[in-house]
RODO-2510 file (C-alpha; in nm, 4 decimals, decimal comma):
residues 595
     n   res          X          Y          Z
     1     m    -0,0015    -0,0067    -0,0031
     2     c     0,3029     0,2360     0,0328
     3     g     0,4766     0,3744    -0,2618
     4     i     0,8650     0,3497    -0,3118
     5     v     1,0962     0,4940    -0,5370
     6     g     1,4655     0,4313    -0,6508
     7     i     1,6813     0,6505    -0,8797
     8     s     2,0206     0,5524    -1,0157
     9     s     2,2153     0,8008    -1,2411
    10     v     2,5104     0,7672    -1,4397
    11     e     2,6258     1,1326    -1,3493
    12     k     2,5275     1,3466    -1,0256
    13     i     2,1964     1,4975    -1,0844
    14     k     1,9725     1,7282    -0,8625
    15     i     1,8240     1,4112    -0,7261
    16     v     1,6028     1,5282    -0,4436
    17     e     1,3967     1,7206    -0,6821
    18     l     1,3377     1,4123    -0,9106
    19     a     1,2821     1,1972    -0,5822
    20     y     1,0415     1,4499    -0,4324
    21     d     0,8434     1,4989    -0,7732
    22     t     0,8208     1,1206    -0,7943
    23     l     0,6974     1,0454    -0,4550
    24     k     0,4004     1,3271    -0,5014
    25     k     0,2789     1,1040    -0,7831
    26     l     0,2763     0,8036    -0,5509
    27     e     0,1100     0,9899    -0,2576
    28     y    -0,2283     0,8162    -0,3247
    29     r    -0,0705     0,4895    -0,2089
    30     g    -0,0190     0,6120     0,1382
    31     y     0,0482     0,9591     0,3058
    32     d     0,0911     0,8663     0,6933
    33     s     0,4565     0,9788     0,6499
    34     c     0,7338     0,9987     0,3941
    35     g     1,1238     1,0253     0,3482
    36     i     1,4250     1,0296     0,0949
    37     a     1,7562     0,9052     0,1414
    38     i     2,0530     1,0084    -0,0731
    39     g     2,3681     0,8426    -0,1405
    40     s     2,6695     1,0774    -0,0830
    41     q     2,9928     1,0669     0,1082
    42     d     2,7787     0,9796     0,3935
    43     l     2,4231     0,8896     0,3602
    44     k     2,1604     1,1982     0,3844
    45     l     1,8372     1,1109     0,5317
    46     f     1,5131     1,3362     0,5176
    47     k     1,2011     1,2166     0,6679
    48     k     0,8742     1,3292     0,8687
    49     a     0,5347     1,2219     0,9531
    50     g     0,2536     1,3490     0,7209
    51     n     0,2423     1,4048     0,3703
    52     v     0,4921     1,4640     0,0825
    53     e     0,4122     1,8485     0,1203
    54     n     0,5014     1,8420     0,4583
    55     l     0,8419     1,7108     0,3837
    56     k     0,9350     1,9653     0,1361
    57     k     1,0668     2,2523     0,3739
    58     h     1,2961     2,0007     0,5227
    59     l     1,4526     1,9104     0,1767
    60     d     1,7695     2,0638    -0,0014
    61     f     1,6692     2,0831    -0,3592
    62     d     2,0141     2,1661    -0,4640
    63     d     2,1620     1,8343    -0,3364
    64     e     2,3347     1,6518    -0,6132
    65     a     2,4105     1,2881    -0,6213
    66     s     2,3587     0,9587    -0,8396
    67     v     2,1532     0,7386    -0,6277
    68     a     1,8474     0,7845    -0,3750
    69     i     1,5299     0,6000    -0,2537
    70     g     1,2100     0,7378    -0,1264
    71     h     0,8898     0,6318     0,0518
    72     t     0,5403     0,7454     0,1111
    73     r     0,3923     0,5306     0,3967
    74     w     0,0664     0,3793     0,4815
    75     a     0,1142     0,2594     0,8313
    76     t     0,0918    -0,1211     0,8996
    77     h     0,3588    -0,1769     1,1711
    78     g     0,4116     0,1222     1,4345
    79     s     0,2679     0,4188     1,4900
    80     v     0,2502     0,7349     1,2413
    81     n     0,5742     0,9408     1,3595
    82     d     0,8949     1,0502     1,2483
    83     s     1,0739     0,7394     1,3817
    84     n     0,8520     0,4973     1,2057
    85     a     0,8804     0,6797     0,8713
    86     h     1,0711     0,5173     0,5872
    87     p     1,3853     0,5299     0,4690
    88     f     1,5862     0,3227     0,7624
    89     i     1,9644     0,3737     0,7589
    90     y     2,2176     0,1296     0,9043
    91     k     2,5610     0,2010     0,8559
    92     n     2,6284     0,2531     0,4739
    93     f     2,2680     0,0915     0,3724
    94     a     1,9424     0,2600     0,3502
    95     m     1,6006     0,0707     0,2754
    96     v     1,2264     0,1258     0,1893
    97     l     0,9592    -0,1282     0,1854
    98     n     0,6143    -0,1694     0,0629
    99     g     0,4035    -0,4627     0,2104
   100     i     0,4529    -0,6685     0,5096
   101     v     0,7212    -0,9077     0,6516
   102     e     0,5000    -1,1574     0,8135
   103     n     0,7760    -1,3171     1,0266
   104     y     0,9302    -0,9888     1,1244
   105     e     0,8855    -1,0559     1,5239
   106     s     1,0944    -1,3745     1,4930
   107     i     1,3571    -1,1830     1,2866
   108     k     1,3607    -0,8859     1,5321
   109     s     1,4140    -1,1302     1,8188
   110     y     1,7010    -1,2895     1,6346
   111     l     1,8656    -0,9520     1,5859
   112     i     1,7952    -0,8513     1,9414
   113     a     1,9889    -1,1655     2,0411
   114     k     2,2793    -1,0626     1,8407
   115     n     2,2928    -0,7050     2,0070
   116     y     2,1146    -0,5042     1,7385
   117     h     1,9205    -0,2097     1,8427
   118     f     1,6057    -0,0845     1,6916
   119     t     1,4941     0,2893     1,6435
   120     s     1,1447     0,2067     1,5274
   121     e     0,8436    -0,0308     1,5443
   122     t     0,8509    -0,1351     1,1795
   123     d     0,9251    -0,4507     1,0086
   124     a     1,1020    -0,2283     0,7379
   125     e     1,3970    -0,1731     0,9867
   126     a     1,4154    -0,5536     1,0941
   127     l     1,4459    -0,6605     0,7258
   128     l     1,7214    -0,3925     0,6804
   129     l     1,9168    -0,5076     0,9601
   130     y     1,8598    -0,8640     0,8885
   131     i     2,0065    -0,8172     0,5412
   132     a     2,2831    -0,6036     0,6604
   133     d     2,3763    -0,8794     0,9044
   134     y     2,3854    -1,1335     0,6590
   135     l     2,6092    -0,9258     0,4003
   136     n     2,8686    -0,9099     0,6625
   137     d     2,9999    -1,2547     0,5616
   138     h     2,8080    -1,3161     0,2126
   139     s     2,7817    -1,1834    -0,1350
   140     l     2,4661    -0,9937    -0,2614
   141     e     2,3896    -1,3017    -0,4854
   142     e     2,3944    -1,5371    -0,1866
   143     c     2,1774    -1,2650    -0,0017
   144     i     1,8880    -1,3093    -0,2616
   145     k     1,8575    -1,6756    -0,1776
   146     f     1,8665    -1,6075     0,1795
   147     i     1,5835    -1,3652     0,1710
   148     r     1,3747    -1,6027    -0,0426
   149     d     1,4270    -1,8765     0,2183
   150     n     1,3998    -1,6978     0,5301
   151     v     1,1841    -1,3791     0,4834
   152     e     0,7874    -1,4561     0,4709
   153     g     0,5161    -1,2286     0,3445
   154     n     0,4387    -1,0265     0,0379
   155     f     0,6514    -0,7221    -0,0155
   156     s     0,8791    -0,5159    -0,2533
   157     f     1,1807    -0,3420    -0,1145
   158     l     1,4630    -0,1350    -0,2386
   159     l     1,8109    -0,1221    -0,0614
   160     l     2,0526     0,1433    -0,1184
   161     n     2,4173     0,0211    -0,0667
   162     n     2,6533     0,3660    -0,0352
   163     n     2,9430     0,1270    -0,0281
   164     d     2,9103     0,0961    -0,4055
   165     g     2,6468     0,3394    -0,5114
   166     g     2,4275     0,0579    -0,6025
   167     l     2,0528    -0,0267    -0,5480
   168     f     1,9399    -0,3777    -0,4819
   169     g     1,5433    -0,4666    -0,4632
   170     m     1,3068    -0,7610    -0,4955
   171     k     0,9544    -0,8084    -0,6234
   172     n     0,7711    -1,0362    -0,4217
   173     g     0,3942    -1,0480    -0,4657
   174     l     0,3528    -0,6442    -0,5112
   175     q     0,3791    -0,4111    -0,8008
   176     l     0,7171    -0,2649    -0,8929
   177     a     0,8132    -0,1314    -1,2334
   178     l     1,1610    -0,0281    -1,3572
   179     g     1,1874     0,2871    -1,5828
   180     i     1,4875     0,3322    -1,8171
   181     a     1,5905     0,6498    -1,9642
   182     p     1,9207     0,7739    -2,1093
   183     d     2,1898     0,7431    -1,8389
   184     l     1,9056     0,7060    -1,5699
   185     v     1,7274     0,4032    -1,4311
   186     m     1,4232     0,4458    -1,2001
   187     i     1,2158     0,2076    -0,9857
   188     a     0,8561     0,2783    -0,8508
   189     s     0,5459     0,1018    -0,7262
   190     d     0,3457     0,2490    -1,0332
   191     k     0,5036     0,3297    -1,3800
   192     m     0,2622     0,6370    -1,3823
   193     a     0,5208     0,8088    -1,1336
   194     f     0,7940     0,8044    -1,3849
   195     p     0,8985     1,1603    -1,5490
   196     k     0,8899     1,2164    -1,8997
   197     q     1,2516     1,1432    -1,9791
   198     v     1,1641     0,7736    -1,8996
   199     n     1,1088     0,6149    -2,2387
   200     e     1,1021     0,2416    -2,1666
   201     v     0,9410     0,0230    -1,8786
   202     m     1,0993    -0,3346    -1,7651
   203     q     0,8433    -0,5716    -1,6815
   204     l     0,9417    -0,7519    -1,3760
   205     e     0,7992    -1,0914    -1,2816
   206     n     0,6940    -1,1947    -0,9351
   207     g     1,0006    -1,3276    -0,7323
   208     d     1,2530    -1,1280    -0,9322
   209     a     1,5369    -0,9653    -0,7673
   210     f     1,7500    -0,6926    -0,9262
   211     i     2,0870    -0,5225    -0,9063
   212     i     2,1156    -0,1784    -1,0387
   213     k     2,4483     0,0118    -1,0681
   214     e     2,4344     0,3361    -1,2669
   215     n     2,2336     0,2543    -1,5768
   216     n     2,3340    -0,1158    -1,5627
   217     i     2,0194    -0,3487    -1,4585
   218     t     2,0714    -0,7319    -1,3607
   219     v     1,7452    -0,9372    -1,2990
   220     i     1,7783    -1,2826    -1,1087
   221     n     1,4730    -1,4884    -1,1243
   222     l     1,3308    -1,7450    -0,8724
   223     d     1,5667    -2,0092    -1,0152
   224     d     1,8640    -1,7861    -0,9451
   225     e     1,9485    -1,7284    -1,2795
   226     v     2,0153    -1,3879    -1,4433
   227     v     1,7536    -1,3432    -1,7192
   228     p     1,6483    -1,0670    -1,9631
   229     r     1,3046    -0,8992    -1,8902
   230     r     1,0608    -0,7598    -2,1570
   231     t     1,0617    -0,3942    -2,2019
   232     f     0,7818    -0,1952    -2,3548
   233     k     0,7497     0,1837    -2,4701
   234     y     0,6693     0,4333    -2,2024
   235     e     0,4568     0,7448    -2,2866
   236     f     0,4523     1,0076    -2,0282
   237     n     0,0953     1,1422    -1,9884
   238     s     0,0711     1,4662    -1,7751
   239     l    -0,3151     1,4660    -1,8319
   240     a    -0,3579     1,1583    -1,6063
   241     i    -0,1616     1,3100    -1,3133
   242     d    -0,2797     1,6853    -1,3282
   243     k    -0,6091     1,8225    -1,1998
   244     n    -0,6677     2,0048    -1,5232
   245     g    -0,8184     2,3235    -1,3586
   246     y    -1,0431     2,1188    -1,0914
   247     e    -0,9711     2,1978    -0,7369
   248     t    -0,9371     1,8010    -0,6663
   249     f    -0,8693     1,4970    -0,8603
   250     m    -1,1937     1,3526    -0,7306
   251     m    -1,3965     1,6540    -0,8894
   252     k    -1,2061     1,5839    -1,2147
   253     e    -1,2661     1,2100    -1,2172
   254     i    -1,6368     1,2623    -1,1462
   255     n    -1,6601     1,4694    -1,4666
   256     e    -1,4559     1,2314    -1,6513
   257     q    -1,7088     0,9502    -1,5909
   258     a    -1,9112     0,9997    -1,9063
   259     l    -1,5923     1,0231    -2,1264
   260     c    -1,4453     0,7020    -1,9518
   261     g    -1,7989     0,5164    -2,0191
   262     r    -1,7783     0,5961    -2,3773
   263     s    -1,4179     0,4687    -2,3954
   264     l    -1,5208     0,1394    -2,2474
   265     l    -1,8052     0,1131    -2,4939
   266     a    -1,5914     0,1740    -2,7986
   267     n    -1,3511    -0,0854    -2,6750
   268     y    -1,5983    -0,3538    -2,6035
   269     n    -1,7373    -0,3006    -2,9606
   270     v    -1,4172    -0,3290    -3,1580
   271     n    -1,1431    -0,4319    -2,9513
   272     k    -1,0399    -0,8042    -3,0655
   273     k    -0,8989    -0,8916    -2,7231
   274     v    -1,2507    -0,7931    -2,5515
   275     l    -1,4592    -0,9434    -2,8058
   276     s    -1,2641    -1,2843    -2,7904
   277     t    -1,3039    -1,2689    -2,4149
   278     l    -1,6759    -1,2027    -2,4223
   279     d    -1,6971    -1,4865    -2,6696
   280     k    -1,5282    -1,7181    -2,4176
   281     i    -1,7628    -1,6401    -2,1612
   282     k    -2,0663    -1,7037    -2,3888
   283     k    -1,9216    -2,0480    -2,4594
   284     l    -1,9104    -2,1531    -2,1005
   285     n    -2,2955    -2,1901    -2,1010
   286     v    -2,3061    -2,0004    -1,7643
   287     k    -2,6009    -2,0944    -1,5231
   288     s    -2,4042    -2,0019    -1,2095
   289     i    -2,1770    -1,6910    -1,1185
   290     h    -1,9599    -1,6209    -0,8310
   291     i    -1,8252    -1,2642    -0,7793
   292     i    -1,5421    -1,1899    -0,5482
   293     g    -1,4085    -0,8468    -0,4381
   294     c    -1,3437    -0,5838    -0,1700
   295     g    -1,5007    -0,2301    -0,1050
   296     s    -1,6411    -0,0727    -0,4025
   297     s    -1,5503    -0,3733    -0,6346
   298     y    -1,7707    -0,5946    -0,3868
   299     y    -2,0491    -0,3516    -0,4417
   300     a    -2,0274    -0,3449    -0,8149
   301     g    -2,0834    -0,7108    -0,7772
   302     m    -2,3955    -0,6678    -0,5737
   303     q    -2,5303    -0,4356    -0,8489
   304     f    -2,4590    -0,7017    -1,1159
   305     k    -2,6427    -0,9662    -0,9159
   306     s    -2,9500    -0,7303    -0,9021
   307     w    -2,9276    -0,6953    -1,2810
   308     c    -2,9083    -1,0858    -1,3270
   309     r    -3,2094    -1,1192    -1,1124
   310     e    -3,4163    -0,9008    -1,3430
   311     h    -3,3212    -1,1278    -1,6858
   312     f    -3,1863    -1,4698    -1,5693
   313     d    -3,2575    -1,7573    -1,3530
   314     y    -2,8744    -1,7811    -1,2962
   315     n    -2,7401    -1,8452    -0,9395
   316     v    -2,5526    -1,5355    -0,8728
   317     e    -2,3419    -1,5381    -0,5387
   318     v    -2,1118    -1,2311    -0,4280
   319     s    -1,8706    -1,2703    -0,1682
   320     i    -1,6090    -1,0113     0,0163
   321     a    -1,2694    -1,1762    -0,0750
   322     s    -1,1443    -1,1495     0,2693
   323     e    -1,4083    -1,3873     0,3736
   324     f    -1,4140    -1,6135     0,0786
   325     y    -1,0521    -1,6932     0,0956
   326     f    -1,1331    -1,8877     0,4329
   327     y    -1,4494    -2,0816     0,2937
   328     k    -1,4264    -2,4483     0,3418
   329     n    -1,7275    -2,5002     0,1339
   330     f    -1,8919    -2,2830    -0,1501
   331     s    -2,0993    -2,3508    -0,4145
   332     k    -1,9194    -2,4509    -0,7391
   333     a    -1,9767    -2,1915    -1,0283
   334     d    -1,9506    -2,2006    -1,4069
   335     l    -1,7813    -1,8570    -1,4053
   336     y    -1,6079    -1,6739    -1,1106
   337     i    -1,5717    -1,2911    -1,1673
   338     l    -1,2731    -1,1422    -0,9504
   339     i    -1,3019    -0,7534    -0,9322
   340     s    -1,0025    -0,5269    -0,8484
   341     q    -0,9278    -0,1842    -0,9591
   342     s    -0,5466    -0,2229    -0,9240
   343     g    -0,5523    -0,5870    -1,0099
   344     e    -0,3091    -0,5927    -0,6822
   345     t    -0,5667    -0,6084    -0,4082
   346     k    -0,4283    -0,8972    -0,1962
   347     d    -0,7362    -1,0499    -0,0545
   348     t    -0,8715    -1,0850    -0,4033
   349     l    -0,5314    -1,2244    -0,5296
   350     l    -0,5364    -1,4899    -0,2497
   351     c    -0,8986    -1,6027    -0,3759
   352     a    -0,7606    -1,6269    -0,7235
   353     e    -0,4935    -1,8480    -0,6231
   354     k    -0,7251    -2,0587    -0,4167
   355     l    -0,9408    -2,1096    -0,7370
   356     s    -0,6401    -2,1983    -0,9580
   357     h    -0,7817    -2,5445    -0,9970
   358     v    -1,0506    -2,3724    -1,2176
   359     r    -0,8529    -2,1146    -1,3712
   360     d    -1,0482    -2,1763    -1,7087
   361     k    -1,3548    -2,0231    -1,5326
   362     l    -1,1866    -1,7181    -1,3833
   363     l    -1,2472    -1,3746    -1,5279
   364     s    -1,0617    -1,0691    -1,3812
   365     i    -1,2173    -0,7143    -1,4230
   366     v    -0,9507    -0,4701    -1,3691
   367     n    -0,8265    -0,1190    -1,4287
   368     s    -0,4290    -0,1822    -1,4564
   369     e    -0,2609    -0,3506    -1,7562
   370     n    -0,0270    -0,6383    -1,6747
   371     s    -0,1415    -0,6688    -1,3233
   372     t    -0,1067    -0,9846    -1,1006
   373     l    -0,4897    -1,0722    -1,1020
   374     e    -0,4696    -1,0767    -1,4829
   375     s    -0,1948    -1,3333    -1,4692
   376     l    -0,4061    -1,5523    -1,2382
   377     c    -0,7014    -1,5607    -1,4538
   378     e    -0,7655    -1,7361    -1,7925
   379     m    -1,0044    -1,4482    -1,8934
   380     n    -0,9524    -1,0759    -1,8420
   381     l    -1,1625    -0,7450    -1,9047
   382     a    -1,0231    -0,4147    -1,8778
   383     i    -1,2438    -0,1321    -1,7604
   384     y    -1,0797     0,1626    -1,9546
   385     a    -1,1213     0,4098    -1,6804
   386     g    -0,7794     0,5585    -1,7094
   387     k    -0,5615     0,6590    -1,4149
   388     e    -0,7719     0,7319    -1,0916
   389     i    -0,5705     0,9509    -0,8232
   390     g    -0,8322     1,0291    -0,5750
   391     v    -0,8372     0,7682    -0,3183
   392     a    -1,2307     0,7484    -0,3124
   393     s    -1,3043     0,5833    -0,6275
   394     t    -1,5462     0,7208    -0,8766
   395     k    -1,4840     0,6809    -1,2401
   396     a    -1,3078     0,3352    -1,1794
   397     f    -1,6270     0,2189    -0,9951
   398     f    -1,8292     0,3447    -1,2818
   399     n    -1,6729     0,1621    -1,5343
   400     q    -1,6762    -0,1437    -1,3254
   401     l    -2,0514    -0,1149    -1,3171
   402     l    -2,0546    -0,0583    -1,6837
   403     s    -1,8408    -0,3567    -1,7810
   404     l    -2,0537    -0,5879    -1,5688
   405     f    -2,3737    -0,4527    -1,7381
   406     l    -2,2129    -0,5019    -2,0553
   407     i    -2,1620    -0,8796    -1,9493
   408     t    -2,5261    -0,8871    -1,8648
   409     n    -2,5920    -0,7735    -2,2209
   410     n    -2,3472    -1,0240    -2,3549
   411     f    -2,5609    -1,3016    -2,1989
   412     l    -2,8868    -1,1547    -2,3451
   413     k    -2,7003    -1,1194    -2,6822
   414     s    -2,8156    -0,7653    -2,6643
   415     k    -2,6267    -0,4240    -2,6994
   416     n    -2,8558    -0,1542    -2,5999
   417     e    -2,6010     0,0835    -2,7567
   418     a    -2,8504     0,3661    -2,8123
   419     s    -2,9634     0,3430    -2,4570
   420     l    -2,6457     0,3264    -2,2832
   421     n    -2,5248     0,6371    -2,4942
   422     y    -2,8227     0,8183    -2,3914
   423     m    -2,7542     0,7360    -2,0340
   424     l    -2,4028     0,8472    -2,0626
   425     d    -2,5455     1,1860    -2,1815
   426     k    -2,7474     1,2391    -1,8768
   427     v    -2,4478     1,1515    -1,6474
   428     e    -2,2604     1,4311    -1,8375
   429     m    -2,5471     1,6741    -1,7905
   430     i    -2,5341     1,5856    -1,3909
   431     c    -2,1855     1,6166    -1,3855
   432     e    -2,1923     1,9794    -1,5407
   433     e    -2,4445     2,0834    -1,2674
   434     n    -2,2057     2,2087    -1,0192
   435     l    -2,4600     2,3620    -0,7772
   436     y    -2,5520     2,1774    -0,4793
   437     n    -2,8175     2,2082    -0,2278
   438     k    -2,6353     2,4022     0,0433
   439     q    -2,9330     2,3368     0,3098
   440     l    -2,8975     1,9693     0,2516
   441     i    -2,5429     1,9697     0,3226
   442     s    -2,5911     2,1756     0,6157
   443     v    -2,8459     1,9205     0,7557
   444     l    -2,6011     1,6307     0,6914
   445     k    -2,3028     1,8235     0,8400
   446     k    -2,4926     1,8339     1,1670
   447     s    -2,5903     1,4562     1,1725
   448     k    -2,4256     1,2127     1,4144
   449     k    -2,5384     0,9251     1,2170
   450     i    -2,6371     0,9185     0,8541
   451     i    -2,8438     0,6135     0,6776
   452     l    -2,9023     0,5564     0,3297
   453     s    -3,1959     0,3740     0,2186
   454     s    -3,3699     0,2327    -0,1022
   455     r    -3,5170    -0,0870    -0,2452
   456     a    -3,4565    -0,3293    -0,5308
   457     t    -3,1964    -0,1989    -0,8237
   458     l    -3,1256     0,1060    -0,6403
   459     y    -3,0327    -0,0576    -0,3233
   460     p    -2,6570    -0,1796    -0,4127
   461     i    -2,6012     0,1730    -0,5257
   462     t    -2,6589     0,2947    -0,1756
   463     l    -2,3901     0,0710    -0,0570
   464     e    -2,1256     0,2337    -0,2563
   465     i    -2,2509     0,5788    -0,1831
   466     a    -2,2513     0,5056     0,1877
   467     l    -1,8804     0,3968     0,1533
   468     k    -1,8051     0,7378    -0,0344
   469     v    -1,9817     0,9281     0,2497
   470     k    -1,7944     0,7502     0,5342
   471     e    -1,4619     0,7639     0,3410
   472     l    -1,4697     1,1328     0,3042
   473     s    -1,6851     1,2791     0,5750
   474     y    -1,5750     1,0478     0,8696
   475     i    -1,9441     1,0211     0,9683
   476     s    -2,0796     0,7071     1,0800
   477     v    -2,2822     0,5674     0,7630
   478     e    -2,4644     0,2754     0,6762
   479     s    -2,6938     0,1472     0,3972
   480     i    -3,0212    -0,0212     0,4853
   481     p    -3,2826    -0,1688     0,2538
   482     s    -3,5972     0,0279     0,3078
   483     g    -3,8255    -0,2691     0,3866
   484     e    -3,5529    -0,3739     0,6718
   485     m    -3,6086    -0,0542     0,8728
   486     k    -3,8635    -0,1787     1,0961
   487     h    -3,6677    -0,5098     1,1679
   488     g    -3,4350    -0,3124     1,4342
   489     s    -3,2869    -0,0110     1,2563
   490     i    -3,5685     0,1981     1,3245
   491     s    -3,4389     0,2120     1,6985
   492     l    -3,1610     0,4478     1,5602
   493     m    -3,4015     0,7257     1,4622
   494     d    -3,3691     1,0646     1,6404
   495     e    -3,3134     1,4097     1,5679
   496     d    -2,9374     1,3561     1,5120
   497     t    -3,0103     1,0935     1,2568
   498     s    -3,0428     1,1875     0,8840
   499     v    -3,2014     0,9229     0,6434
   500     i    -3,1364     0,9677     0,2673
   501     f    -3,4051     0,7821     0,0537
   502     f    -3,2971     0,6899    -0,2883
   503     i    -3,6320     0,6463    -0,4730
   504     t    -3,7506     0,5952    -0,8302
   505     s    -4,1295     0,6292    -0,9241
   506     d    -4,0423     0,3411    -1,1842
   507     c    -3,9744     0,1083    -0,9014
   508     p    -4,2432    -0,1631    -0,8428
   509     s    -4,1842    -0,1249    -0,4504
   510     f    -4,2474     0,2671    -0,4787
   511     q    -4,5714     0,2690    -0,2802
   512     k    -4,3743     0,0600     0,0023
   513     i    -4,0955     0,3116    -0,0008
   514     l    -4,3525     0,5933     0,0855
   515     i    -4,4734     0,3919     0,3887
   516     n    -4,1098     0,3585     0,5034
   517     i    -4,0319     0,7208     0,4490
   518     n    -4,3361     0,8070     0,6739
   519     e    -4,2145     0,5636     0,9577
   520     v    -3,8812     0,7098     0,9639
   521     h    -4,0363     1,0814     0,9611
   522     l    -4,2711     1,0265     1,2418
   523     r    -3,9780     0,8941     1,4720
   524     g    -3,7930     1,2412     1,4484
   525     a    -3,5075     1,1601     1,2015
   526     r    -3,4282     1,4046     0,9181
   527     v    -3,5469     1,2740     0,5974
   528     i    -3,3654     1,3701     0,2637
   529     i    -3,4971     1,2280    -0,1084
   530     v    -3,2996     1,1833    -0,3798
   531     g    -3,5369     1,0885    -0,6497
   532     d    -3,7034     1,1821    -0,9908
   533     k    -3,9591     1,4612    -1,0336
   534     k    -4,2389     1,2450    -1,0202
   535     s    -4,1537     1,0702    -0,6911
   536     i    -4,0692     1,3866    -0,5139
   537     e    -4,4053     1,5443    -0,6196
   538     l    -4,6062     1,2365    -0,5047
   539     i    -4,4418     1,2599    -0,1585
   540     g    -4,5359     1,6028    -0,1401
   541     n    -4,3823     1,6949     0,1909
   542     k    -4,1995     2,0144     0,1489
   543     a    -4,0241     1,9630     0,4920
   544     y    -3,7897     1,7114     0,3283
   545     e    -3,4726     1,8469     0,1657
   546     n    -3,4451     1,6937    -0,1914
   547     v    -3,2239     1,6193    -0,4918
   548     c    -3,4149     1,5843    -0,8332
   549     i    -3,2795     1,3561    -1,0872
   550     d    -3,3899     1,3518    -1,4421
   551     i    -3,4390     0,9874    -1,5478
   552     k    -3,6887     1,0605    -1,8378
   553     n    -3,6560     0,7929    -2,0954
   554     i    -3,3852     0,5988    -1,8915
   555     d    -3,4841     0,2328    -1,8376
   556     l    -3,4982     0,1362    -1,4579
   557     t    -3,1902    -0,1089    -1,5081
   558     l    -2,9790     0,2092    -1,6109
   559     q    -3,1014     0,4429    -1,3519
   560     p    -2,8318     0,3359    -1,0715
   561     f    -2,5612     0,5226    -1,2818
   562     l    -2,7512     0,8466    -1,2608
   563     y    -2,8131     0,8041    -0,8658
   564     l    -2,4496     0,7122    -0,8333
   565     i    -2,3328     1,0321    -0,9743
   566     e    -2,5559     1,2297    -0,7532
   567     g    -2,4300     1,0176    -0,4486
   568     q    -2,0739     1,0915    -0,5518
   569     k    -2,1354     1,4852    -0,5455
   570     l    -2,3270     1,4450    -0,2313
   571     s    -2,0245     1,3051    -0,0566
   572     y    -1,7843     1,5416    -0,2095
   573     y    -1,9566     1,8598    -0,0825
   574     l    -2,0316     1,7277     0,2539
   575     a    -1,6673     1,6631     0,2860
   576     k    -1,5752     1,9884     0,1536
   577     e    -1,8084     2,1641     0,3821
   578     l    -1,6349     1,9817     0,6729
   579     g    -1,3121     2,0895     0,5616
   580     n    -1,1710     1,7429     0,5144
   581     n    -0,9053     1,6528     0,2602
   582     i    -1,0964     1,5164    -0,0240
   583     d    -0,8197     1,3427    -0,2552
   584     m    -0,6451     1,2092     0,0388
   585     p    -0,8985     1,0794     0,3268
   586     r    -0,7341     1,0097     0,6625
   587     n    -0,6048     0,6364     0,7071
   588     l    -0,6741     0,5423     0,3572
   589     a    -0,4720     0,4258     0,0545
   590     k    -0,5666     0,3709    -0,3009
   591     s    -0,4126     0,0208    -0,3692
   592     v    -0,4710    -0,2240    -0,0884
   593     t    -0,1877    -0,4693    -0,1175
   594     v    -0,2008    -0,6106     0,2395
   595     e    -0,4392    -0,8431     0,4217
***
């Protein structure tokens, strides 16, 4: 979940500036603390709790060197403070780590018995001292085998050796890319972080270790063999990492959703790889589907299940990945759909490995090329959402939904292209409406509890919107089916509780929802309505704050896309009113690569 960077140059360069700029692009992976270590006559170390901007005032941007490493942290071991920030230094070595060393406590006990002293509570420092201790009497090549045999967990690390100015690292279950430029090699947790002078990216395989000196790269595979690795052209895209005039990345990404949706539709119509995958799915003669995901990806699966209920008699199950992995028994399916935006979500990867005996039935839905999840599945569908920087997902979730809807159409042998394009036009219109109901936001801001409620096809979307609201506002939020209110949750109703009903007059259970709204209102909770014009008119109670959505000529099965946008905007403006950091909510990170 952390972001790591390494730089090795043939000549001395202003390396602090390059390391800082690269870390800024990786900050979405974690922002509890950060730091940079520079190879020089003596190792120089700068690290602080807080985000990368907080580190800036402690850096000397005129420092020149030929090697450096950097880190931005999402804490897993040890409190958020300066001492636990990476990099760590021991003698002439510096280290940064992404991931978890699972047996670090036994490693730490071994080192303490050898009179090593620790300055932090982290597994990263334990790994640094463990490697440094072994290198006292062994070569770097021998150390690679030692690490593989004795260090447990999923991690990537970089070790700066100031004795010879080299970098040593390993990719063990977590994403790591090597960028190649004239007279320069860079390493980063995400290739998106590379600067424009990088023109090639080397694709490392899982288990690879590597040694870099100046611009020479040696890769050692799991069989301890020196091997070449494939490189591909890298094209720097500044638009993907700029706000382009928006105040936040999240608002930019909300407004990109219609464009991203059209990109996905275009690829699903003409892309040969996509068409081939959809054809493979058809040939499976699917009657049962099991969907696996975490967070937003799980909720996308729930929406797919709702759509399937409308059209098929398929048995569709949806499981949270961290739970599915421990199931001893589960119903066998004709198709398993594993959903992950990054393709590196640890819990989902473990499920793919668990299902390796039915690999030919595994379909991944991801937003990242060449991901680990793709390598574990026989079939893969990209969602073409582009890079998403905001930690709270918007456009990636939207395109996950759209890809799942197109899979539904694939089963129906129907394209619905005109309807989909019309829906995307409506999405664009909603995104362009920058006004919001200040009174509604004021009501929510005063709430101690927020409950979202709906029925039928809109219910799964309220699960995702509830997640967005809690991620950004830090208010306790949950989503409850409207018909379930009377089975316990109605005890929560009081003047400090706001209940947001997402309703559509097209829903067969609309009259039932009106009863549920009245039950909540009578018990003192604040009621807010997000609905179409007809439903708001039928309710008729002017005491309710409301958001009106234009669903004219939009089929009920496509309406969740429109309600999603309004929910995203609601969560955004509430967080803004509360003064919260919208792009970097507290305690979160974009890519969840730990269990």
